[in-house]
N, C-alpha and C positions, 0 to 999 in steps of 0.2 A: 232730422238730417243735420240741421244746424248744430245741434247739441253733439252729435257724433263727430262732426268736423272740429268742433272746439276741443273735445277730449283728445282727438287724434293730434291736433296741433300742440296741445299742452304736453302730451307724451313726448313728442319730438323735441320740444324745447328742453324738458327736464332731462331726457336721456342724452341729448346732444351736449349738454353743459357739464356732465358729470366727469368726463375724462379729459381734463385740461392738461396740456403738456407745455411745460415751460420752454421758451425759446432761449437758446444759449447766445450770448453776445459774441460777435465776431471779434477775435483778439488779433488785431493787426500787428501788434508788437511781436507776438509769438511767431506769426507767419514771417515777418521780416527777419527775426532772429534766426529762424530755421534756414531761410534762403541764404543769409549771410554766412552762416556756419557751413553750409554745403559748399558755397563758393570758396571759403577759406580752406576747407579740406581739399578741394580739387586743386587749388594753388599749391598747397603743401605737397601733394602727390606729384604734381608736375615738376616742382623744384627737386624733389628727392630723386625722381627718375633721371633728371638731367645730371645730378651729382653721381648717380650710379654709372651713367654712360662715360663720365669723365674718369672715374676710377677704372672702368673696364678698358678704356683707351690706353691708360698708363700701364696696365698689366700685360706683360708679354709672355708669361709662362702658363697662364690659365686661360681656358676658353669658357666664357660664361654663357649661360642659357637662361632665358626668362621663364618663370613658372606661371601657370594660370592664376596663381594667387598674387602676382605682382612683385615677387622678389626674384633676385638673380642668384644663380648658383654655378659653381665649377668644382670639379673633382681635383683635389690635390694628390690623393692616393686612391687608385681603383683596386677592386678585387674582382673575383670571378663573377661573371654575369649569371652563373647558375645559382648563386646565393640569393636567398629571398629578401625582398624589401619588407619593412615592417608594415603591418596592417592593423586595423582597429582591434584593440584588446591584447596585442602582443606586448610583452614586457621588454623594454629596452633599457640599456645602461649606456651612458655616453659621458664624454668629457668635452668641454668647450671653453673657448676664450672669446672675449669681446674686445674689438678694436673700433675706434671711430673711423670714418671714411678717409682720414688723412694717414691712417696706419698707426696712430698712437694707441698703445695698449691701455685699456681701461680696467679689465679684469682678466687675470690669468687662470689657467686650469686649477692651480692649487687653491686660489681664493674661492673659486666656485665649487670645487670638488666634483666627484662623479655624481651623476644624476640618474636615478632610475624612475621610470613611470610607465603606466599603461597607455599605449597610443590611443589618442582621442577619447580617453576615459578619465583623465585627471586634469585638474585645474593647474596648468603650467603655462608659462609664457608662450604665446602663439608662435613666435619665431622657432622655438625648439620643437613644439608640437608638429609644425608643418615641415621644418627642415629635415627632421629625422626620417621622414617618409621617403626621402630621396637617397638614403644611404643603406648600403649593405654592411654586414659585420666586417670590421677592419678598415672600412673606407673613411677617408677624411674629406670633408667638403668645406668649401668657403662660400658663405652666403652673404649677400647684400640685402638686408631687410629694411623695408620702409618703417617709419616710426610707428605706424598703426599696428604692426606685428611685434613691436618691441615694447617700449615703455610709454609710448603715446604722449599725450599732452601733459603727463605728470612727471616724466623722467623717473629716476630712481631715488632722487633726493641726495645723491652723493656725487657720482662721477658722470652719470648720463643725464644730459640736458632734456629740456622739453622739446618734443617733436624731433628727436635726433635719430636719423637713420644710422644703422650700425652694421658692422662686418663681424659675423660670427664664424669661427672656425670650429667645426664639430667633428668629433671622431666617434663613430658607433663602436663601442667596445663589445657589446653582447646583445643578442636578440633571442628571446625565448618565445617561440610561437605559442599562441593560445589555442 
């Protein structure tokens, strides 16, 4: 009986020690960085929303509405409500210009040219991808986009700064349903 107990105990020890799993160290610096980054991003969003409200208060010809994605938009030119809005997979052609929130022109339609893309299926700046979904063919919209939907923390390296919210004026020229 003693011998069976010894063998049983030996088997438990051998089998129990075979599958050791390394424990990962806790990286407090990474946790701190992530918390600070989230805090910084929340502050940027708060500041940008405040700037949007200032622009909207100064604007007396357009009525802005906030979207679920956090940008504001208004229609400069409306068309028939019977016309379809773009959906995923539709081919759209548009032209647009970019201003800063003070109204200074950064890029005009000629510099940017007409842009065609498949809605939600091509890698294009999120501001255009989201904004075009609110326009019907022939409509012109004015959009106040937060920096995270534009060029973010990188800017464009030329005229658009780091974390710069922007005003896009977009005209949907053509919509081909898929």
